[in-house]
C-alpha positions in Angstrom: 0.2 -0.2 0.2 1.2 4.1 -1.3 1.6 6.1 1.7 -0.2 9.2 1.6 2.6 11.9 1.0 1.5 15.7 2.4 0.4 18.1 -0.3 3.0 20.6 -1.1 1.1 23.9 -0.3 -0.7 26.1 -2.9 0.8 29.1 -3.7 -0.2 32.4 -6.3 -1.6 31.6 -9.4 -2.1 28.0 -8.6 -5.1 26.6 -10.6 -7.5 24.7 -7.6 -10.3 23.1 -7.0 -12.9 23.2 -4.4 -13.9 20.0 -3.2 -17.6 21.8 -2.0 -18.7 22.8 -5.0 -15.9 21.3 -7.9 -15.7 25.0 -9.3 -12.5 25.9 -10.8 -10.3 28.6 -10.2 -7.3 30.4 -9.5 -5.5 30.9 -5.9 -5.4 34.8 -5.6 -4.6 34.5 -1.7 -2.8 33.3 0.9 -3.8 33.9 4.6 -3.0 32.4 8.1 -5.5 32.7 10.9 -5.0 31.3 14.4 -1.5 29.3 12.6 -3.5 28.0 9.8 -3.7 28.1 6.0 -6.4 29.3 4.3 -6.9 30.3 0.4 -8.5 32.2 -1.4 -9.6 31.3 -4.8 -11.6 33.3 -7.2 -13.4 30.8 -9.6 -13.0 31.8 -13.6 -16.7 31.3 -14.0 -20.0 32.7 -13.0 -22.3 30.0 -11.4 -25.4 29.0 -13.2 -27.5 29.7 -10.3 -29.3 32.7 -10.2 -30.2 32.8 -6.5 -26.6 32.4 -5.6 -25.8 34.5 -2.1 -23.4 37.1 -3.8 -20.6 36.6 -0.8 -20.2 32.9 -2.6 -20.7 33.9 -5.8 -16.8 35.1 -7.1 -15.0 32.5 -5.0 -14.3 31.4 -1.5 -11.7 31.4 1.2 -11.0 27.7 1.7 -8.5 25.4 4.0 -5.9 22.9 2.0 -8.5 20.3 3.4 -11.0 21.1 0.9 -9.0 22.2 -2.1 -7.6 20.0 -4.7 -4.5 20.9 -7.2 -5.7 20.9 -11.0 -3.4 20.6 -13.5 -2.2 23.8 -15.5 -3.2 22.3 -19.0 -7.0 21.6 -17.6 -9.3 24.1 -18.9 -12.5 24.8 -18.5 -15.8 24.7 -20.9 -16.2 28.1 -21.8 -12.2 28.0 -22.8 -12.1 24.7 -24.6 -14.9 26.4 -26.9 -13.0 29.7 -27.9 
């Protein structure tokens, strides 16, 4: 059985996906609150749900456990059509 390695910390400008809503975006802030890292994730596309609150519309502040790194070659459906 392979041992799990700790994920390297994300850096500004890297691509990541939220494990909460599976939306992809770019890391635009790295903060520390009470010794824990929080990442600011700015989503690529606007949500299709018109009832989503403004606070969760453009991005989120998430701990590293709720983010997964996305390969740079992965693009959003809107970018693939263009």
